[in-house]
N, C-alpha and C positions, 0 to 999 in steps of 0.2 A: 145860887141864883133864885130869886123870889119866883112863885109859881106864875104870877101874872107878869113877869118881866117880858120886855118885848126882846125876842131872840131872833136875829137873822142867821140862816143857815145858808151859806154860799155854797151852791153846787148840790142843792137838796135832791136833785134827780139821780145822781151818780150813786155808785156802790157805797162810798163811805157817808155822804151826805143823807142818802135815804136810811141808812142805818141809824145815823145820829137823830134823824126826825122821828123814826119809829121809837127810839129810846126816850126822847123827850115827851112824845104823846104818851106812852105808857106810864111815865112818871107824873103825868098831869100837867105838863106845861101846854098850854094852849094858845098863846099869845106869840105865835111863830109868823116870822116874815119869810116869804118864799117867793122866789121869782125864776122863772125859767130864762134860759140863754137867749130866746127870741124876744123876750120882754125886757131883759137887762143884760147888755153885753158888757161884762166886766172889764173887757179890754178898752173899753171906751171911758176916758177919764171924766169927762162931763156928766155923761150917764150915771156914772157911779156917784160923782159928787151930788147930783140932783136927787138921787135916790136916797142917800143918807140925809140930806137936808130935809128931805119930805118925811121919811119915816123915822128918823132918830133912834135906831136900835140901841138897847142897852148893853147887850151881848152878842159877839160874832163868832160863829164857828165857821172859819175858812177852808172849807173842804173842795172848792172849786178848783180844777186844774185841767190842763190838756195832758191826758195820760196815754201810755201804750206800752207794749212789750218791746223786744230788742229790735225786732224789725223796723217798727214805727219809730222808735227812738232815733235810730240810726239814719232813716232816709227823711225824716221830717226835722232835721236838727234845728233849723231856722225857727220853724213854728213852734217847736217844743220850748225853745230858748225865749222867743218874743212873747208868746202868748201868756205863758207863766209869769214872766217878770211883769207884764202890763197888769194882770189879773191882781197878783199879790200887792204891787205897788199902789194900785188904785183903792183897794180896800183896806189896807193898812192904813195908808195916809188918811183916808176919810174917817176912819175910826178914831184916829188922833183928833182930827179937826173937829168932829162932833161929839167929842168926849165919851165914847164908848167905855163902859165901865170894865170889860175884859174882852180880849180876843185870843182865840186859840187857832195857831196856825199849824195846818197838817202838812208835814213834809214827807220824806221817804228814806228808806234805809240806804238808797243809792247815793246818798250824800257822803257816804264814808270812803276812804281810800279803797281801791280795788284790792290791795294785799294787806288791809287792816289786820293787826292781830286779832284773833278770836277768842272768846265772844267780843263783839265790837262795844266798846265803852263810849260814853258820850263824849269824852275829851279826846278821841281819835279824829274828830273832825279837823280837816285841813292839815292832817299830818302826812299825807302822801298823794300820789296821782290817782284819778278817778278811773273807773272803767270807761273806756273810750267811747262804747257804743251808745251809753245813756249820759255822757258827760253834759250836753246842753240841759236837759231835764234837771241832773243834779245840782249845776251850776245855779240855775234859777232857784231851786229850793235852799241852796246855802244862801243866796242873796236874800230870801224871805226869811230865814232864820236870823241872819245878821241885822235885817231891817227891824225886826221885832225888838231885838237886843238894843238897837240904837234908839228906837222910840223910847223903850224903857229908860235908858241911860239919860238921853237928852230931855225928855218931856215927862218922865214918870208914869208913862203909860203902862198898864198891867195886861201886856202882850206876852203870852207863852207859846212855847213851839213843841210840838208832838211829833216824834219821827217813828212812824210804824215800820214793821217789818213786812215782808211780801203778804198781800192781802187777796182774800178770795171772799166771796158771799153772794147775796142776792143782787139782782141787776148789774151782774159783772158783765165785761165787755167780751162777746164771744165772736169778734170778727176773725175771720180765718186768717188774717194776716198781721193784725194790730193788736192781737190780744196778748195777755200774759200767760205764762206757761200751765198754770193750773186749768183755767178756763179753755185754753187751747186744746189741752189733751182731753179735757172732758168732751168738748165738742167732736173732736176727730174720732174718739173711741166710740162715741154715741153713734156717729154717721158709718163708722166702719161696721158696727153692730148691725145696723139698720141694712147696710149693702152686703153684708155677708162677705166682707174683705178678708183674705186670709192672712193679711200682715197691715201694720202700721208703722210707718216710719217716724221715729221721734227725734227731733233735731239734738245734736251734739252726743257725747260720749255716756251721758247719764251719769257721770261721776260727780257733777258739782253738788254742792249740799245747799238746802234752802231750808228756811223757817216759815211757817205759813200761819197767819192768824186770821180767825173769822171776823169779818167786818162788823158783826154786831158785838163781838167782844170789845173791838177798837172803839166802837161807839160807847160802851159802858165806860171804859178807860177815859174816853174824853170827857164824858159828863163828871166823872169822878174827879179829874184834874182840874176842871172848871170850878169845882167846889172846894179844892183842897190844896192847889198847887200855885203859887204866884212867883215863882223864880224865872227870871227872863232865860236862864240856861236851860237848854233843850232837854227832853226826857224821851228815851226809848220806850216803844210799846211793842210787846212781842209775847212769846211763849217761853223762850228761853230754850227752845227745843228744835232740832232740825233732822232732815232725812234727805238722802240723794234723790236726784230727779229720776233715777230708775225705780227706786222704792216708791216714789209718788206716782210713777206712770203705771206700776202694777197695782197699786192701791185703787187708782181711779178705774183701771180695768176690771178689777173684782167687783167694784161698786156699779159700773155701767153692765156688767155682765157680758164683756166682749171676750169671745173664746179663741180669737186669732193669736198671731205671735206679734210681738214687739220688736223692731228692728231699730237699733241706735246707730245714727250716721254721724261719726265723728269729724266728718269734714264741714259739718255746721258749727257755727261758733257756740261755746260753752257759757261765755259771760264769765262773772266774777267766779273763782273756785269755790268760795263758801262766804255766806252771809249770815252768820248767827249773832243777834243783839244780846247785849248784855243787858238784863233788865232788873239787876239788883236794886237800882235807884227807884223804879216804880214799884217793885215788891215790897221795899223798905217803907213806902208810903201806905202800903195796906192794900194794894191792887193785884190780883191774879186773874189770868184767863180761865174760862170755864167751860170752853168748847173744845173737845179733842178734834184733831184732824179728820179721823175717820167719820165722826158725827157730824161734822162740819160739811164734808164733801158730800155725804147722804142728803143733809138738807138742802144743799145748793143744787144737786141732781134732781131731787124732787121737785124744786122750784122752776128748774130747766124744762122738765118734762111737762109741768103744768103750763109753762108759757108756749111750748110748742103746740101742745093740744088747744090752746086758746087763740091760736093764728088761723 
């Protein structure tokens, strides 16, 4: 990408979009198109068409999505399917209509079968049943991948798809019911410490294995792939390392400084038993993550404390 290229970051206020925004700014890209959802509703077909016609972006990072944890995914199934289909359909199609040079579509590791062999290779897509609790979100993201592939095959569009593993970072969602496991644990342990609670209950058995990637590392990978990867076949982005939810909980407990006990509730859903990404394809291209989980969680907790004190 040229330093003066007009780049649209869809979803620049979210955790991933804001990380991409920071990365591009740091690299000297200053012709960035940014619109909040109250100014541009990406679910609105005409609004997106008008935006692309007026602004004519050259590159697009499609990081906008409706996201949430197990509870939100399962409770808001229609919203997760409709909103995400609408967002990506509108943006991808208008990128084609207006001759965008390159588009990067961000998916999720939940696209893969619940019982996929580990670590998960890109070719395992659509080889088995999905995890039921986040099936609507996963189906929408699979449709986005296939949409990018189809526009490449039919129209020659340079649209690529990136599948990140579980993410955490600045501007994460700390909603008490709709957040992902890492920020949910961070919030609950922080609140338990403040209230001197003797115990904290953690959903599930603690046995599932999860991989976590710092969002700023993902942003670095996305910018790297925008400059070096032109294949419509999706590419995984992760660390290639995982740990159990129990290990994660005790890591966060240590970083927050909570001195009570953790109690695991096996009556609550565990979700997928293991989700470890095979990142050999990305590493062969020359990219590796640089932020350890402990360092990343410390950075995020410092940011969380700063945002709390600023309220």
